[in-house]
C-alpha positions as CSV (number, residue, x, y, z in Angstrom):
1,M,165.9,-109.9,95.2
2,P,162.5,-109.3,93.6
3,K,162.6,-108.0,90.2
4,Q,161.0,-104.6,89.8
5,K,158.8,-103.8,86.9
6,E,160.2,-101.4,84.5
7,E,157.9,-98.6,83.6
8,L,157.8,-97.8,79.9
9,F,156.5,-94.5,78.7
10,I,155.3,-93.9,75.1
11,N,154.9,-90.6,73.6
12,V,151.4,-90.1,72.0
13,A,151.6,-87.4,69.3
14,D,148.0,-86.1,69.6
15,P,146.3,-87.5,72.7
16,S,143.0,-85.6,72.0
17,L,142.7,-87.3,68.5
18,V,143.3,-90.7,70.1
19,R,140.6,-90.0,72.8
20,R,138.2,-88.9,70.1
21,N,138.8,-92.1,68.0
22,I,138.2,-94.2,71.1
23,L,135.0,-92.3,72.0
24,E,133.7,-92.6,68.4
25,S,134.5,-96.4,68.4
26,S,132.7,-96.7,71.8
27,Q,129.6,-94.9,70.4
28,Q,129.6,-97.2,67.3
29,I,129.7,-100.2,69.6
30,V,126.9,-98.9,71.7
31,E,124.8,-98.3,68.6
32,A,125.5,-101.8,67.3
33,M,124.5,-103.3,70.7
34,K,121.2,-101.3,70.6
35,S,120.4,-102.5,67.1
36,Y,121.2,-106.0,68.1
37,E,118.9,-105.8,71.1
38,K,116.2,-104.4,68.8
39,Y,116.7,-107.3,66.4
40,K,116.4,-109.8,69.3
41,K,113.2,-108.2,70.4
42,I,111.7,-108.3,66.9
43,K,112.8,-111.9,66.5
44,A,111.2,-112.9,69.8
45,E,107.9,-111.1,68.7
46,K,108.0,-112.9,65.4
47,L,108.4,-116.3,67.0
48,K,105.5,-115.5,69.4
49,K,103.3,-114.5,66.4
50,I,104.2,-117.7,64.6
51,E,103.2,-119.7,67.6
52,E,99.9,-117.8,67.8
53,L,99.2,-118.5,64.1
54,K,100.0,-122.2,64.6
55,T,97.4,-122.4,67.4
56,I,94.9,-120.5,65.3
57,L,95.5,-122.7,62.3
58,A,95.1,-125.8,64.5
59,N,91.7,-124.4,65.7
60,V,90.6,-123.7,62.2
61,R,91.5,-127.2,61.1
62,E,89.6,-128.7,64.0
63,N,86.5,-126.5,63.3
64,A,86.7,-127.4,59.6
65,A,86.7,-131.1,60.5
66,Q,83.7,-130.6,62.8
67,L,81.9,-128.7,60.1
68,R,82.5,-131.5,57.6
69,K,81.0,-134.0,60.0
70,C,77.9,-131.8,60.4
71,L,77.3,-131.2,56.7
72,P,75.2,-133.7,54.8
73,G,76.9,-136.0,52.3
74,T,76.7,-135.1,48.6
75,K,76.7,-137.3,45.7
76,A,79.3,-136.8,43.1
77,I,77.8,-135.2,40.0
78,K,78.5,-137.3,36.9
79,E,79.7,-135.2,34.0
80,Q,77.5,-135.4,31.0
81,K,79.3,-136.8,28.0
82,E,79.7,-134.3,25.3
83,E,78.0,-135.2,22.0
84,R,80.7,-136.0,19.5
85,V,80.5,-134.6,16.0
86,P,80.4,-137.4,13.5
87,N,83.5,-137.7,11.3
88,I,82.9,-135.7,8.2
89,T,85.1,-136.1,5.2
90,V,86.4,-133.2,3.3
91,L,84.1,-133.9,0.3
92,E,81.1,-133.9,2.5
93,L,82.2,-130.7,4.1
94,E,82.6,-129.0,0.7
95,Q,79.2,-130.2,-0.4
96,L,77.6,-128.8,2.8
97,N,79.4,-125.5,2.2
98,A,78.1,-125.4,-1.4
99,E,74.6,-126.1,-0.3
100,I,74.8,-123.3,2.3
101,R,76.0,-120.9,-0.3
102,K,73.1,-121.8,-2.6
103,L,70.6,-121.3,0.2
104,E,72.2,-117.9,1.1
105,A,72.1,-116.9,-2.6
106,E,68.4,-117.8,-2.8
107,L,67.6,-115.9,0.3
108,N,69.5,-112.8,-1.0
109,V,67.6,-113.0,-4.3
110,K,64.2,-113.0,-2.7
């Protein structure tokens, strides 16, 4: 004898509230799916732009290399050595300052 399925009934207290919750959940899922599709589209565009930039950069590098070949060579400019101030002792420095003050005093007097 085949066994029959027993039907089981459950009492739902507020069926309209349950339907509303299910509908709200479904709407949230749909919104999440839409935002995910938008994200995938933006990501694909970003990858496409990155590839375009890579090809442009490769072209720029190639053109720069060709330009370097066409430009005449330049000689490196040697830097001129700075003249060094001779070592002056403190006494010599004080004597020079004294002479400068004397000369300034004489110029002020005249």
